[in-house]
C-alpha positions in Angstrom: 8.9 25.6 24.8 11.2 28.6 25.1 12.0 30.4 21.9 15.7 30.7 20.9 17.5 33.9 20.2 18.6 34.7 16.6 22.2 33.7 17.5 21.0 30.4 19.0 19.1 29.8 15.8 22.2 30.3 13.7 24.0 27.8 15.9 21.1 25.3 15.6 21.2 25.6 11.8 25.0 25.1 11.7 24.8 22.2 14.1 22.1 20.4 12.0 24.1 20.9 8.8 27.1 19.4 10.6 25.0 16.2 11.2 24.0 15.7 7.6 25.7 12.4 6.8 28.2 12.1 3.9 26.4 11.1 0.7 23.2 13.0 1.7 21.7 16.5 1.5 19.0 18.6 3.1 17.1 21.5 1.5 17.0 24.9 3.1 13.3 24.3 3.7 13.8 20.9 5.3 16.3 22.5 7.7 13.8 25.3 8.6 11.1 22.7 9.1 13.3 20.5 11.3 14.1 23.5 13.6 10.7 25.3 13.5 9.4 23.8 16.7 12.2 25.0 18.9 12.7 28.4 17.2 9.3 29.5 16.2 10.9 30.3 12.8 10.2 28.4 9.6 12.0 30.1 6.7 14.1 28.5 4.0 15.2 32.0 3.0 16.5 32.6 6.5 18.4 29.3 6.5 19.9 30.4 3.2 21.0 33.7 4.6 22.6 31.9 7.6 24.4 29.5 5.3 25.7 32.4 3.1 27.0 34.3 6.1 28.1 31.6 8.5 28.2 28.3 6.7 31.9 28.2 5.6 32.9 26.0 8.5 30.3 23.3 8.0 29.6 20.9 5.0 27.7 23.7 3.2 27.7 21.7 0.0 25.2 19.3 1.5 22.5 22.1 1.6 20.6 22.6 -1.6 17.3 24.0 -2.7 14.2 21.9 -2.8 14.7 21.0 -6.4 18.3 19.9 -5.8 20.0 23.0 -7.1 23.4 23.6 -5.5 24.3 26.8 -3.8 24.4 29.7 -6.2 27.9 30.8 -7.2 29.4 27.6 -5.8 27.8 25.0 -8.1 31.1 23.6 -9.5 32.7 23.1 -6.1 29.5 21.7 -4.5 29.1 19.3 -7.4 32.7 18.0 -7.1 32.3 17.6 -3.3 28.9 15.9 -3.6 30.1 13.5 -6.3 33.1 12.6 -4.2 30.7 11.6 -1.4 28.5 9.5 -3.7 25.5 11.8 -3.8 23.3 10.8 -6.7 22.7 13.5 -9.3 20.1 14.0 -12.1 21.8 16.2 -14.6 23.0 19.3 -12.8 20.8 18.8 -9.7 20.9 16.5 -6.7 18.5 13.5 -7.0 16.4 14.6 -4.0 14.3 11.4 -3.9 17.5 9.4 -3.3 19.8 11.8 -1.4 17.5 13.7 1.0 18.2 13.1 4.7 15.9 13.9 7.7 17.2 14.0 11.2 
């Protein structure tokens, strides 16, 4: 399988985030894992960087860390958006067992 360019990988990450259904979330690592076969990449940190730089036009609030922590610096807005979509929380974190989505 042909490897994708860095820009194509950015587009793949954003496309996947756009497909996360309302009421669900994915972790940075789950996104990296889902795209690893086509890209040859597998880095939650890289997905986080992409989201920080390019994620404003997609449902960024549906991407959390593996423990359900919301995007740093945007916790309050993410929490409000997630609650309005019916995402289950455990305290200040997303309940990953109930809210995780896999493509």
